[in-house]
C-alpha atoms as a printed R data frame, in Angstrom:
   type eleno elety resid chain resno      x      y        z
1  ATOM     1    CA   UNK     A     1 72.324 64.265  -39.473
2  ATOM     2    CA   UNK     A     2 75.327 63.346  -41.643
3  ATOM     3    CA   UNK     A     3 77.610 65.973  -42.977
4  ATOM     4    CA   UNK     A     4 77.685 66.723  -46.582
5  ATOM     5    CA   UNK     A     5 80.308 65.562  -49.062
6  ATOM     6    CA   UNK     A     6 81.790 68.972  -49.380
7  ATOM     7    CA   UNK     A     7 82.105 69.297  -45.613
8  ATOM     8    CA   UNK     A     8 83.712 65.912  -45.378
9  ATOM     9    CA   UNK     A     9 86.154 66.994  -47.927
10 ATOM    10    CA   UNK     A    10 87.078 70.225  -46.141
11 ATOM    11    CA   UNK     A    11 87.525 68.124  -43.190
12 ATOM    12    CA   UNK     A    12 89.902 65.731  -45.036
13 ATOM    13    CA   UNK     A    13 91.925 68.638  -46.432
14 ATOM    14    CA   UNK     A    14 92.558 70.249  -42.980
15 ATOM    15    CA   UNK     A    15 93.640 66.625  -41.632
16 ATOM    16    CA   UNK     A    16 95.819 65.831  -44.255
17 ATOM    17    CA   UNK     A    17 97.155 69.449  -44.967
18 ATOM    18    CA   UNK     A    18 96.298 69.406  -48.750
19 ATOM    19    CA   UNK     A    19 95.936 72.737  -50.333
20 ATOM    20    CA   UNK     A    20 94.162 72.965  -53.807
21 ATOM    21    CA   UNK     A    21 95.777 74.645  -56.283
22 ATOM    22    CA   UNK     A    22 94.208 78.089  -57.206
23 ATOM    23    CA   UNK     A    23 92.667 78.628  -60.333
24 ATOM    24    CA   UNK     A    24 94.029 81.011  -62.889
25 ATOM    25    CA   UNK     A    25 91.746 83.762  -64.033
26 ATOM    26    CA   UNK     A    26 91.309 83.695  -67.722
27 ATOM    27    CA   UNK     A    27 89.982 86.910  -69.391
28 ATOM    28    CA   UNK     A    28 87.115 86.538  -71.801
29 ATOM    29    CA   UNK     A    29 87.852 87.284  -75.403
30 ATOM    30    CA   UNK     A    30 85.782 90.342  -76.716
31 ATOM    31    CA   UNK     A    31 82.889 89.484  -78.751
32 ATOM    32    CA   UNK     A    32 83.247 89.927  -82.479
33 ATOM    33    CA   UNK     A    33 81.247 92.665  -84.032
34 ATOM    34    CA   UNK     A    34 78.933 91.342  -86.676
35 ATOM    35    CA   UNK     A    35 78.694 93.591  -89.742
36 ATOM    36    CA   UNK     A    36 75.125 94.474  -90.683
37 ATOM    37    CA   UNK     A    37 74.549 95.070  -94.429
38 ATOM    38    CA   UNK     A    38 71.716 96.402  -96.193
39 ATOM    39    CA   UNK     A    39 69.945 94.632  -98.906
40 ATOM    40    CA   UNK     A    40 71.360 97.023 -101.617
41 ATOM    41    CA   UNK     A    41 74.937 96.346 -100.215
42 ATOM    42    CA   UNK     A    42 74.404 92.612 -100.278
43 ATOM    43    CA   UNK     A    43 73.110 92.744 -104.004
44 ATOM    44    CA   UNK     A    44 76.186 94.999 -105.098
45 ATOM    45    CA   UNK     A    45 78.843 92.653 -103.200
46 ATOM    46    CA   UNK     A    46 77.203 89.277 -104.746
47 ATOM    47    CA   UNK     A    47 77.420 91.449 -108.028
48 ATOM    48    CA   UNK     A    48 73.882 90.735 -109.386
49 ATOM    49    CA   UNK     A    49 73.766 94.112 -110.849
50 ATOM    50    CA   UNK     A    50 76.848 93.715 -113.055
51 ATOM    51    CA   UNK     A    51 76.921 93.136 -116.802
52 ATOM    52    CA   UNK     A    52 77.787 89.506 -117.813
53 ATOM    53    CA   UNK     A    53 79.585 89.078 -121.110
54 ATOM    54    CA   UNK     A    54 79.713 85.924 -123.383
55 ATOM    55    CA   UNK     A    55 81.927 85.118 -126.320
56 ATOM    56    CA   UNK     A    56 80.213 85.143 -129.700
57 ATOM    57    CA   UNK     A    57 80.628 85.587 -133.180
58 ATOM    58    CA   UNK     A    58 82.103 89.132 -133.577
59 ATOM    59    CA   UNK     A    59 83.490 89.588 -130.005
60 ATOM    60    CA   UNK     A    60 81.932 89.759 -126.510
61 ATOM    61    CA   UNK     A    61 78.559 90.581 -126.131
62 ATOM    62    CA   UNK     A    62 76.447 91.836 -122.956
63 ATOM    63    CA   UNK     A    63 73.537 89.496 -121.878
64 ATOM    64    CA   UNK     A    64 70.477 91.684 -120.990
């Protein structure tokens, strides 16, 4: 049976005194925490409950 390609490569490295450089260990970045907001928090942040003012005759009026 023929040797596998990996085995052939190991033999070639031994014969030719070739050494592979070792891989550097890279640390993984910590996962970012996702912020979970409630529905009321989202409504407040979007400003849907805020009064809307428009210019009109006699000053600014709040839209209802």
